[in-house]
ROPANU-515446 format. One record per residue (C-alpha): x negated, z, y; chain. Coordinates in Angstrom, 1 decimal. Layout:
<recs>
px: X; pz: Z; py: Y; chaine: A
...
</recs>
This chain:
<recs>
px: 0.0; pz: 0.1; py: 0.0; chaine: A
px: -2.8; pz: 0.4; py: 2.5; chaine: A
px: -4.3; pz: -2.6; py: 1.9; chaine: A
px: -0.7; pz: -4.5; py: 2.5; chaine: A
px: -0.4; pz: -2.1; py: 5.5; chaine: A
px: -3.9; pz: -3.2; py: 6.9; chaine: A
px: -3.2; pz: -6.9; py: 6.1; chaine: A
px: -0.1; pz: -6.7; py: 8.5; chaine: A
px: -2.2; pz: -5.2; py: 11.1; chaine: A
px: -5.0; pz: -7.0; py: 11.4; chaine: A
px: -6.4; pz: -9.8; py: 14.1; chaine: A
px: -5.0; pz: -13.2; py: 13.5; chaine: A
px: -8.3; pz: -14.9; py: 13.0; chaine: A
px: -9.0; pz: -12.2; py: 10.3; chaine: A
px: -5.4; pz: -13.4; py: 8.8; chaine: A
px: -6.1; pz: -16.7; py: 9.1; chaine: A
px: -9.3; pz: -16.6; py: 7.0; chaine: A
px: -7.5; pz: -14.8; py: 4.7; chaine: A
px: -4.9; pz: -17.2; py: 4.3; chaine: A
px: -8.0; pz: -20.0; py: 3.8; chaine: A
px: -9.0; pz: -17.7; py: 1.1; chaine: A
px: -5.3; pz: -17.7; py: -0.6; chaine: A
px: -5.4; pz: -21.5; py: -0.2; chaine: A
px: -8.7; pz: -21.8; py: -1.8; chaine: A
px: -7.3; pz: -19.6; py: -4.7; chaine: A
px: -3.9; pz: -21.9; py: -5.2; chaine: A
px: -6.4; pz: -24.9; py: -5.3; chaine: A
px: -8.5; pz: -23.4; py: -8.2; chaine: A
px: -5.3; pz: -21.8; py: -9.8; chaine: A
px: -3.8; pz: -25.2; py: -9.6; chaine: A
px: -6.7; pz: -27.0; py: -11.3; chaine: A
px: -6.4; pz: -24.2; py: -14.2; chaine: A
px: -3.0; pz: -24.7; py: -14.6; chaine: A
px: -3.4; pz: -28.8; py: -15.3; chaine: A
px: -6.3; pz: -28.2; py: -17.5; chaine: A
px: -3.3; pz: -26.0; py: -19.8; chaine: A
px: -1.1; pz: -28.9; py: -19.3; chaine: A
px: -3.6; pz: -31.3; py: -20.5; chaine: A
px: -4.2; pz: -29.2; py: -23.4; chaine: A
px: -0.6; pz: -28.9; py: -24.0; chaine: A
px: 0.1; pz: -32.6; py: -24.0; chaine: A
px: -3.3; pz: -33.3; py: -25.9; chaine: A
px: -3.6; pz: -30.8; py: -28.7; chaine: A
px: -5.8; pz: -33.2; py: -30.5; chaine: A
px: -8.2; pz: -33.4; py: -27.9; chaine: A
px: -9.2; pz: -29.3; py: -27.9; chaine: A
px: -13.1; pz: -30.0; py: -26.9; chaine: A
px: -12.2; pz: -32.2; py: -23.9; chaine: A
px: -9.9; pz: -29.8; py: -22.9; chaine: A
px: -12.5; pz: -27.1; py: -23.2; chaine: A
px: -14.9; pz: -29.3; py: -21.0; chaine: A
px: -12.3; pz: -29.5; py: -18.6; chaine: A
px: -11.8; pz: -25.8; py: -18.6; chaine: A
px: -15.4; pz: -25.7; py: -17.8; chaine: A
px: -15.3; pz: -28.3; py: -15.1; chaine: A
px: -12.9; pz: -25.7; py: -12.7; chaine: A
px: -16.4; pz: -22.8; py: -13.1; chaine: A
px: -17.6; pz: -24.6; py: -9.6; chaine: A
px: -14.4; pz: -24.6; py: -7.4; chaine: A
px: -14.1; pz: -20.9; py: -8.9; chaine: A
px: -17.6; pz: -20.0; py: -8.1; chaine: A
px: -17.0; pz: -21.7; py: -4.6; chaine: A
px: -13.6; pz: -19.8; py: -3.8; chaine: A
px: -15.2; pz: -16.2; py: -5.0; chaine: A
px: -18.2; pz: -17.0; py: -2.7; chaine: A
px: -16.1; pz: -17.7; py: 0.0; chaine: A
px: -13.9; pz: -14.3; py: -0.3; chaine: A
px: -16.8; pz: -12.3; py: -0.7; chaine: A
px: -18.1; pz: -13.5; py: 2.9; chaine: A
px: -14.7; pz: -13.0; py: 4.1; chaine: A
px: -14.3; pz: -9.5; py: 2.7; chaine: A
px: -17.6; pz: -9.0; py: 4.3; chaine: A
px: -16.5; pz: -9.7; py: 7.7; chaine: A
px: -13.3; pz: -8.0; py: 7.4; chaine: A
px: -13.0; pz: -5.3; py: 10.2; chaine: A
px: -10.7; pz: -3.0; py: 8.2; chaine: A
px: -13.2; pz: -2.5; py: 5.5; chaine: A
px: -16.2; pz: -1.6; py: 7.8; chaine: A
px: -17.5; pz: 2.2; py: 7.9; chaine: A
px: -16.3; pz: 3.8; py: 11.1; chaine: A
px: -16.5; pz: 7.7; py: 12.2; chaine: A
px: -14.0; pz: 9.9; py: 11.1; chaine: A
px: -12.9; pz: 7.7; py: 8.2; chaine: A
px: -14.6; pz: 9.8; py: 5.4; chaine: A
px: -12.5; pz: 13.0; py: 6.8; chaine: A
px: -9.7; pz: 11.5; py: 5.7; chaine: A
px: -11.3; pz: 10.3; py: 2.1; chaine: A
px: -12.0; pz: 6.9; py: 3.6; chaine: A
px: -16.1; pz: 7.0; py: 2.6; chaine: A
px: -18.1; pz: 4.0; py: 1.9; chaine: A
px: -16.9; pz: 3.6; py: -1.9; chaine: A
px: -13.5; pz: 3.9; py: -1.0; chaine: A
px: -13.6; pz: 1.1; py: 1.5; chaine: A
px: -15.5; pz: -1.1; py: -0.8; chaine: A
px: -12.3; pz: -0.8; py: -3.3; chaine: A
px: -10.2; pz: -1.4; py: -0.4; chaine: A
px: -12.0; pz: -4.4; py: 0.2; chaine: A
px: -11.5; pz: -5.0; py: -3.3; chaine: A
px: -7.6; pz: -4.4; py: -3.2; chaine: A
px: -7.5; pz: -6.7; py: 0.1; chaine: A
px: -9.3; pz: -9.6; py: -1.8; chaine: A
px: -7.0; pz: -9.4; py: -5.0; chaine: A
px: -3.6; pz: -9.6; py: -2.8; chaine: A
px: -5.1; pz: -12.8; py: -1.1; chaine: A
px: -6.0; pz: -14.3; py: -4.2; chaine: A
px: -2.5; pz: -13.6; py: -6.2; chaine: A
px: -0.4; pz: -15.1; py: -2.9; chaine: A
px: -2.8; pz: -18.0; py: -3.7; chaine: A
px: -2.0; pz: -17.8; py: -7.5; chaine: A
px: 2.0; pz: -17.7; py: -6.6; chaine: A
px: 1.5; pz: -20.8; py: -4.7; chaine: A
px: -0.2; pz: -22.6; py: -7.3; chaine: A
px: 2.3; pz: -21.3; py: -10.1; chaine: A
px: 5.2; pz: -22.7; py: -8.0; chaine: A
px: 3.6; pz: -25.7; py: -7.3; chaine: A
px: 3.0; pz: -26.5; py: -10.9; chaine: A
px: 6.2; pz: -25.6; py: -12.1; chaine: A
px: 7.7; pz: -27.8; py: -9.4; chaine: A
px: 5.5; pz: -30.9; py: -10.2; chaine: A
px: 6.8; pz: -30.4; py: -14.0; chaine: A
px: 10.4; pz: -30.5; py: -12.7; chaine: A
px: 11.1; pz: -27.0; py: -14.1; chaine: A
px: 12.5; pz: -25.8; py: -10.5; chaine: A
px: 14.5; pz: -28.7; py: -9.3; chaine: A
px: 14.0; pz: -31.8; py: -10.8; chaine: A
px: 11.6; pz: -34.3; py: -11.2; chaine: A
px: 9.6; pz: -35.1; py: -8.1; chaine: A
px: 7.7; pz: -38.3; py: -7.5; chaine: A
px: 9.4; pz: -39.7; py: -10.0; chaine: A
px: 8.0; pz: -37.8; py: -12.7; chaine: A
px: 4.7; pz: -39.3; py: -11.8; chaine: A
px: 2.9; pz: -36.1; py: -12.7; chaine: A
px: 5.0; pz: -34.7; py: -15.6; chaine: A
px: 2.5; pz: -36.6; py: -18.0; chaine: A
px: -0.5; pz: -35.1; py: -16.7; chaine: A
px: 1.4; pz: -31.3; py: -16.5; chaine: A
px: 3.2; pz: -32.0; py: -20.0; chaine: A
px: 6.4; pz: -31.7; py: -18.7; chaine: A
px: 7.8; pz: -32.4; py: -21.8; chaine: A
px: 6.5; pz: -29.1; py: -23.1; chaine: A
px: 7.3; pz: -25.4; py: -22.6; chaine: A
px: 5.3; pz: -23.4; py: -20.8; chaine: A
px: 3.3; pz: -20.8; py: -22.4; chaine: A
px: 3.6; pz: -17.4; py: -20.1; chaine: A
px: 0.8; pz: -15.5; py: -21.1; chaine: A
px: -1.4; pz: -18.6; py: -20.9; chaine: A
px: -0.3; pz: -19.0; py: -17.5; chaine: A
px: -0.6; pz: -15.6; py: -16.4; chaine: A
px: -3.9; pz: -15.5; py: -17.8; chaine: A
px: -5.1; pz: -18.5; py: -16.2; chaine: A
px: -3.5; pz: -17.3; py: -12.9; chaine: A
px: -5.6; pz: -13.9; py: -13.0; chaine: A
px: -8.8; pz: -15.2; py: -13.3; chaine: A
px: -9.4; pz: -15.8; py: -9.6; chaine: A
px: -7.9; pz: -12.7; py: -8.2; chaine: A
px: -9.6; pz: -10.5; py: -10.7; chaine: A
px: -13.1; pz: -12.3; py: -10.1; chaine: A
px: -12.8; pz: -12.5; py: -6.6; chaine: A
px: -11.8; pz: -8.7; py: -6.6; chaine: A
px: -14.6; pz: -7.4; py: -8.8; chaine: A
px: -17.5; pz: -9.6; py: -6.7; chaine: A
px: -16.0; pz: -8.2; py: -3.5; chaine: A
px: -16.5; pz: -4.6; py: -4.5; chaine: A
px: -19.8; pz: -5.2; py: -6.3; chaine: A
px: -21.0; pz: -7.0; py: -2.8; chaine: A
px: -19.6; pz: -4.2; py: -0.7; chaine: A
px: -20.5; pz: -1.1; py: -2.6; chaine: A
px: -22.6; pz: 1.7; py: -1.3; chaine: A
px: -26.3; pz: 1.4; py: -1.4; chaine: A
px: -28.8; pz: 4.2; py: -1.3; chaine: A
px: -30.6; pz: 4.1; py: 2.0; chaine: A
px: -34.3; pz: 3.1; py: 1.7; chaine: A
px: -37.3; pz: 5.3; py: 1.9; chaine: A
px: -38.8; pz: 6.7; py: 5.2; chaine: A
px: -42.1; pz: 4.6; py: 4.4; chaine: A
px: -40.1; pz: 1.5; py: 4.0; chaine: A
px: -38.2; pz: 2.1; py: 7.1; chaine: A
px: -41.6; pz: 2.7; py: 9.1; chaine: A
px: -43.0; pz: -0.7; py: 7.5; chaine: A
px: -39.6; pz: -2.4; py: 9.0; chaine: A
px: -40.2; pz: -1.1; py: 12.1; chaine: A
px: -43.8; pz: -2.1; py: 12.5; chaine: A
px: -42.7; pz: -5.6; py: 11.5; chaine: A
px: -44.0; pz: -5.9; py: 8.1; chaine: A
px: -40.6; pz: -6.9; py: 6.9; chaine: A
px: -41.4; pz: -10.5; py: 8.6; chaine: A
px: -43.1; pz: -11.9; py: 5.4; chaine: A
px: -41.8; pz: -15.5; py: 3.2; chaine: A
px: -38.7; pz: -14.7; py: 1.1; chaine: A
px: -40.4; pz: -15.1; py: -2.0; chaine: A
px: -37.5; pz: -17.4; py: -3.3; chaine: A
px: -39.3; pz: -21.1; py: -2.0; chaine: A
px: -41.7; pz: -21.7; py: -5.2; chaine: A
px: -38.8; pz: -20.6; py: -7.7; chaine: A
px: -36.4; pz: -22.7; py: -5.7; chaine: A
px: -38.9; pz: -25.8; py: -5.7; chaine: A
px: -39.6; pz: -25.6; py: -9.5; chaine: A
px: -35.8; pz: -25.4; py: -10.0; chaine: A
px: -35.3; pz: -28.4; py: -7.8; chaine: A
px: -38.4; pz: -30.7; py: -10.1; chaine: A
px: -36.8; pz: -29.3; py: -13.1; chaine: A
px: -33.4; pz: -30.3; py: -12.4; chaine: A
px: -34.8; pz: -33.9; py: -11.0; chaine: A
px: -36.8; pz: -34.7; py: -14.0; chaine: A
px: -33.5; pz: -33.7; py: -16.4; chaine: A
px: -31.3; pz: -36.0; py: -14.4; chaine: A
px: -34.3; pz: -38.5; py: -14.5; chaine: A
px: -34.8; pz: -38.4; py: -18.2; chaine: A
px: -31.0; pz: -38.3; py: -18.7; chaine: A
px: -30.5; pz: -41.5; py: -16.4; chaine: A
px: -33.3; pz: -43.5; py: -18.6; chaine: A
px: -32.0; pz: -42.2; py: -22.0; chaine: A
px: -28.8; pz: -44.1; py: -21.4; chaine: A
px: -25.1; pz: -42.4; py: -21.2; chaine: A
px: -25.1; pz: -39.7; py: -23.8; chaine: A
px: -22.3; pz: -37.4; py: -24.6; chaine: A
px: -20.0; pz: -37.9; py: -21.6; chaine: A
px: -18.6; pz: -34.7; py: -19.7; chaine: A
px: -15.5; pz: -35.3; py: -18.4; chaine: A
px: -14.0; pz: -34.5; py: -15.2; chaine: A
px: -10.2; pz: -33.5; py: -14.7; chaine: A
px: -8.6; pz: -37.0; py: -13.8; chaine: A
px: -11.1; pz: -39.5; py: -14.4; chaine: A
px: -14.6; pz: -39.7; py: -13.7; chaine: A
px: -15.6; pz: -39.2; py: -17.0; chaine: A
px: -18.5; pz: -41.0; py: -18.2; chaine: A
px: -21.5; pz: -38.6; py: -16.9; chaine: A
px: -23.8; pz: -37.7; py: -19.2; chaine: A
px: -24.0; pz: -33.9; py: -19.6; chaine: A
px: -27.5; pz: -33.6; py: -19.3; chaine: A
px: -27.0; pz: -35.3; py: -15.6; chaine: A
px: -24.7; pz: -32.7; py: -14.4; chaine: A
px: -27.1; pz: -29.7; py: -15.9; chaine: A
px: -30.0; pz: -31.2; py: -14.0; chaine: A
px: -27.7; pz: -31.4; py: -10.8; chaine: A
px: -26.7; pz: -27.5; py: -11.5; chaine: A
px: -30.1; pz: -26.7; py: -11.8; chaine: A
px: -31.1; pz: -28.7; py: -8.4; chaine: A
px: -28.3; pz: -26.6; py: -6.7; chaine: A
px: -29.5; pz: -23.2; py: -7.9; chaine: A
px: -33.1; pz: -24.4; py: -6.7; chaine: A
px: -31.9; pz: -25.3; py: -3.0; chaine: A
px: -29.7; pz: -22.3; py: -2.9; chaine: A
px: -32.9; pz: -20.0; py: -4.1; chaine: A
px: -35.3; pz: -21.7; py: -1.3; chaine: A
px: -32.5; pz: -21.5; py: 1.3; chaine: A
px: -33.7; pz: -18.0; py: 2.7; chaine: A
px: -37.1; pz: -19.3; py: 2.3; chaine: A
px: -36.7; pz: -21.9; py: 4.3; chaine: A
px: -34.5; pz: -20.8; py: 7.3; chaine: A
px: -37.4; pz: -18.3; py: 7.3; chaine: A
px: -39.9; pz: -21.0; py: 7.8; chaine: A
px: -37.9; pz: -22.7; py: 10.6; chaine: A
px: -38.0; pz: -19.3; py: 12.3; chaine: A
px: -41.8; pz: -19.1; py: 12.3; chaine: A
px: -41.9; pz: -22.8; py: 13.0; chaine: A
px: -39.9; pz: -22.3; py: 16.9; chaine: A
px: -42.8; pz: -19.6; py: 17.4; chaine: A
px: -45.7; pz: -21.5; py: 17.4; chaine: A
px: -48.0; pz: -22.8; py: 20.1; chaine: A
px: -47.0; pz: -20.4; py: 22.8; chaine: A
px: -43.6; pz: -20.0; py: 22.7; chaine: A
px: -41.6; pz: -19.2; py: 25.4; chaine: A
px: -39.0; pz: -16.6; py: 25.8; chaine: A
px: -36.5; pz: -18.7; py: 24.3; chaine: A
px: -38.0; pz: -20.0; py: 21.6; chaine: A
px: -39.2; pz: -16.7; py: 20.8; chaine: A
px: -35.8; pz: -15.2; py: 20.6; chaine: A
px: -34.3; pz: -18.4; py: 18.4; chaine: A
px: -37.2; pz: -17.7; py: 16.0; chaine: A
px: -36.8; pz: -14.0; py: 15.5; chaine: A
px: -33.3; pz: -14.3; py: 14.6; chaine: A
px: -33.8; pz: -17.0; py: 12.2; chaine: A
px: -36.7; pz: -14.8; py: 10.6; chaine: A
px: -34.3; pz: -12.4; py: 10.8; chaine: A
px: -31.0; pz: -13.5; py: 9.6; chaine: A
px: -32.9; pz: -15.8; py: 7.0; chaine: A
px: -31.5; pz: -14.1; py: 3.6; chaine: A
px: -27.9; pz: -13.7; py: 5.2; chaine: A
px: -27.7; pz: -17.6; py: 6.4; chaine: A
px: -30.4; pz: -19.3; py: 4.3; chaine: A
px: -28.4; pz: -18.9; py: 0.5; chaine: A
px: -25.0; pz: -20.5; py: 1.7; chaine: A
px: -27.0; pz: -23.1; py: 3.8; chaine: A
px: -29.4; pz: -24.1; py: 0.8; chaine: A
px: -25.5; pz: -24.0; py: -1.2; chaine: A
px: -23.6; pz: -26.5; py: 1.3; chaine: A
px: -27.0; pz: -28.6; py: 1.3; chaine: A
px: -26.8; pz: -28.8; py: -2.5; chaine: A
px: -23.2; pz: -30.0; py: -2.4; chaine: A
px: -23.6; pz: -32.5; py: 0.1; chaine: A
px: -26.5; pz: -34.0; py: -1.9; chaine: A
px: -24.5; pz: -34.2; py: -5.0; chaine: A
px: -21.6; pz: -36.0; py: -3.3; chaine: A
px: -24.1; pz: -38.3; py: -1.6; chaine: A
px: -25.5; pz: -39.0; py: -5.2; chaine: A
px: -21.8; pz: -39.8; py: -6.5; chaine: A
px: -21.2; pz: -42.0; py: -3.6; chaine: A
px: -24.2; pz: -43.7; py: -4.1; chaine: A
px: -23.7; pz: -44.2; py: -7.7; chaine: A
px: -19.7; pz: -44.7; py: -8.1; chaine: A
px: -18.7; pz: -45.9; py: -4.4; chaine: A
px: -20.3; pz: -49.3; py: -4.4; chaine: A
px: -19.2; pz: -50.2; py: -8.0; chaine: A
px: -15.9; pz: -48.8; py: -8.7; chaine: A
px: -14.6; pz: -47.4; py: -5.2; chaine: A
px: -12.0; pz: -44.9; py: -5.3; chaine: A
px: -11.0; pz: -45.7; py: -9.1; chaine: A
px: -13.6; pz: -43.4; py: -10.4; chaine: A
px: -12.1; pz: -40.4; py: -9.1; chaine: A
px: -8.8; pz: -39.2; py: -9.9; chaine: A
px: -6.6; pz: -36.9; py: -7.7; chaine: A
px: -7.9; pz: -33.4; py: -10.0; chaine: A
px: -11.2; pz: -34.6; py: -9.3; chaine: A
px: -11.1; pz: -35.1; py: -5.6; chaine: A
px: -9.3; pz: -31.4; py: -5.3; chaine: A
px: -12.0; pz: -30.0; py: -6.9; chaine: A
px: -14.5; pz: -31.9; py: -4.8; chaine: A
px: -12.5; pz: -30.6; py: -1.4; chaine: A
px: -12.6; pz: -27.4; py: -2.9; chaine: A
px: -16.1; pz: -26.8; py: -3.6; chaine: A
px: -17.1; pz: -28.5; py: 0.0; chaine: A
px: -14.7; pz: -26.8; py: 1.9; chaine: A
px: -15.2; pz: -23.5; py: 0.6; chaine: A
px: -19.2; pz: -23.7; py: 0.9; chaine: A
px: -18.9; pz: -25.2; py: 4.4; chaine: A
px: -16.3; pz: -22.0; py: 5.2; chaine: A
px: -18.9; pz: -19.5; py: 3.6; chaine: A
px: -21.8; pz: -20.9; py: 5.9; chaine: A
px: -19.4; pz: -20.5; py: 9.0; chaine: A
px: -18.6; pz: -17.1; py: 7.8; chaine: A
px: -21.9; pz: -15.9; py: 7.3; chaine: A
px: -22.6; pz: -17.5; py: 10.5; chaine: A
px: -20.3; pz: -15.0; py: 12.3; chaine: A
px: -21.1; pz: -12.3; py: 10.2; chaine: A
px: -24.6; pz: -12.7; py: 11.7; chaine: A
px: -23.4; pz: -12.8; py: 15.2; chaine: A
px: -21.3; pz: -9.7; py: 14.8; chaine: A
px: -24.4; pz: -7.8; py: 13.5; chaine: A
px: -26.5; pz: -9.1; py: 16.6; chaine: A
px: -23.7; pz: -8.0; py: 18.9; chaine: A
px: -25.3; pz: -4.7; py: 19.9; chaine: A
px: -28.8; pz: -6.8; py: 20.7; chaine: A
px: -27.2; pz: -9.5; py: 22.4; chaine: A
px: -25.1; pz: -6.6; py: 24.7; chaine: A
px: -28.8; pz: -5.0; py: 25.5; chaine: A
px: -30.4; pz: -8.0; py: 26.5; chaine: A
px: -27.5; pz: -9.0; py: 29.0; chaine: A
px: -27.9; pz: -5.4; py: 30.4; chaine: A
px: -31.4; pz: -6.1; py: 30.6; chaine: A
px: -30.9; pz: -9.0; py: 33.1; chaine: A
px: -31.1; pz: -11.9; py: 30.1; chaine: A
px: -29.3; pz: -14.9; py: 31.6; chaine: A
px: -26.4; pz: -16.2; py: 29.2; chaine: A
px: -27.8; pz: -19.7; py: 29.5; chaine: A
px: -30.6; pz: -18.3; py: 27.7; chaine: A
px: -28.8; pz: -16.8; py: 25.0; chaine: A
px: -27.1; pz: -20.3; py: 24.5; chaine: A
px: -29.8; pz: -22.2; py: 24.7; chaine: A
px: -31.5; pz: -19.9; py: 22.2; chaine: A
px: -28.4; pz: -21.0; py: 19.9; chaine: A
px: -28.2; pz: -24.5; py: 20.4; chaine: A
px: -32.1; pz: -24.1; py: 19.3; chaine: A
px: -31.4; pz: -22.9; py: 16.1; chaine: A
px: -28.7; pz: -25.1; py: 15.3; chaine: A
px: -31.2; pz: -28.1; py: 15.9; chaine: A
px: -34.3; pz: -26.4; py: 14.1; chaine: A
px: -31.9; pz: -26.0; py: 10.9; chaine: A
px: -30.3; pz: -29.5; py: 11.0; chaine: A
px: -33.2; pz: -31.3; py: 11.4; chaine: A
px: -34.9; pz: -29.6; py: 8.2; chaine: A
px: -32.2; pz: -29.4; py: 5.9; chaine: A
px: -30.3; pz: -32.7; py: 7.1; chaine: A
px: -33.4; pz: -34.5; py: 5.4; chaine: A
px: -33.7; pz: -32.3; py: 2.7; chaine: A
px: -30.1; pz: -33.0; py: 1.5; chaine: A
px: -30.3; pz: -36.7; py: 1.8; chaine: A
px: -34.0; pz: -37.1; py: 0.0; chaine: A
px: -32.5; pz: -34.9; py: -2.9; chaine: A
px: -29.3; pz: -37.0; py: -3.1; chaine: A
px: -31.3; pz: -40.1; py: -3.3; chaine: A
px: -33.8; pz: -38.8; py: -5.9; chaine: A
px: -30.8; pz: -37.5; py: -7.8; chaine: A
px: -29.4; pz: -41.0; py: -7.7; chaine: A
px: -32.2; pz: -43.0; py: -7.9; chaine: A
px: -32.7; pz: -42.9; py: -11.6; chaine: A
px: -29.1; pz: -43.2; py: -12.6; chaine: A
px: -28.6; pz: -46.7; py: -10.7; chaine: A
px: -31.2; pz: -48.0; py: -13.3; chaine: A
</recs>
């Protein structure tokens, strides 16, 4: 009940972010139900239905990541003075954030169920002249237990991830705080070598699979079903590598801005990037991986088969992944801005011109685009190059 009351009294922007999480949860729930419909309509193709279910893991992971990012920026779940006195300490607030996330995702799952039943014709007749009835096995009864189990995947996973991400952590020791105060925490996040290695391994796997021929296909929901499983596994390794190397690349961009006698604006922009590299770098690496995968798919299939290679469910899954990863990046940037609010206010009180702060923000965005856009294009082209032949 407390989670529902806090939801009703939150800021409109916070409600908008929660509605976006609900929409993403509805999309993933609908994909899962469509996979169930394929299994009901084609009982002889159990392995294909299992592979289609595995394909839903990518949109599910993107949705859970977005839900956790929204929970982290929710002002109603932040520790504030006086809350511990009424029993709302950090642990209770983490559980409250998990409950709010679960309520939001349950709303999306309910919308997915209504849409699924409507397209099957179970509510008000067959819409679209029954075009979706065959895809959703409209002539088969709906197994209630399977439907509820699939629809519970997103709320349970997102709530557990939010509780795990917001759980109270022990305070760092005094020596660690002293080292942070002295500036010793400004070293390279250590994920760059691992990230580069994973990217190289992923591209090598894709190259080997492309030269080895078609192999076993891994079907996507709704067409686009001729990709070898090894190619997709290589892309997943590449995506993990980009996400791992993202914080180190952002940290390196901050150091790059501070080279060659930096002024106040470049120094401020570089320090902010170095400080926020772990918070912003991983979502930025994930967005880079998704965009590179879309570029590779467009270069492979766009020129030959056009839109015929992509079915509606494949398009829905790709849209969910792209939208959730981009929204997660924007939410992480908002969280970073909220974390710098006290420093920004202190700079303004000290007489720093607002134009300098805006120029530093534009400089940070510019250097990140200058580094990550060519990287995205290069990874996408390298991933598609061995498959074109």
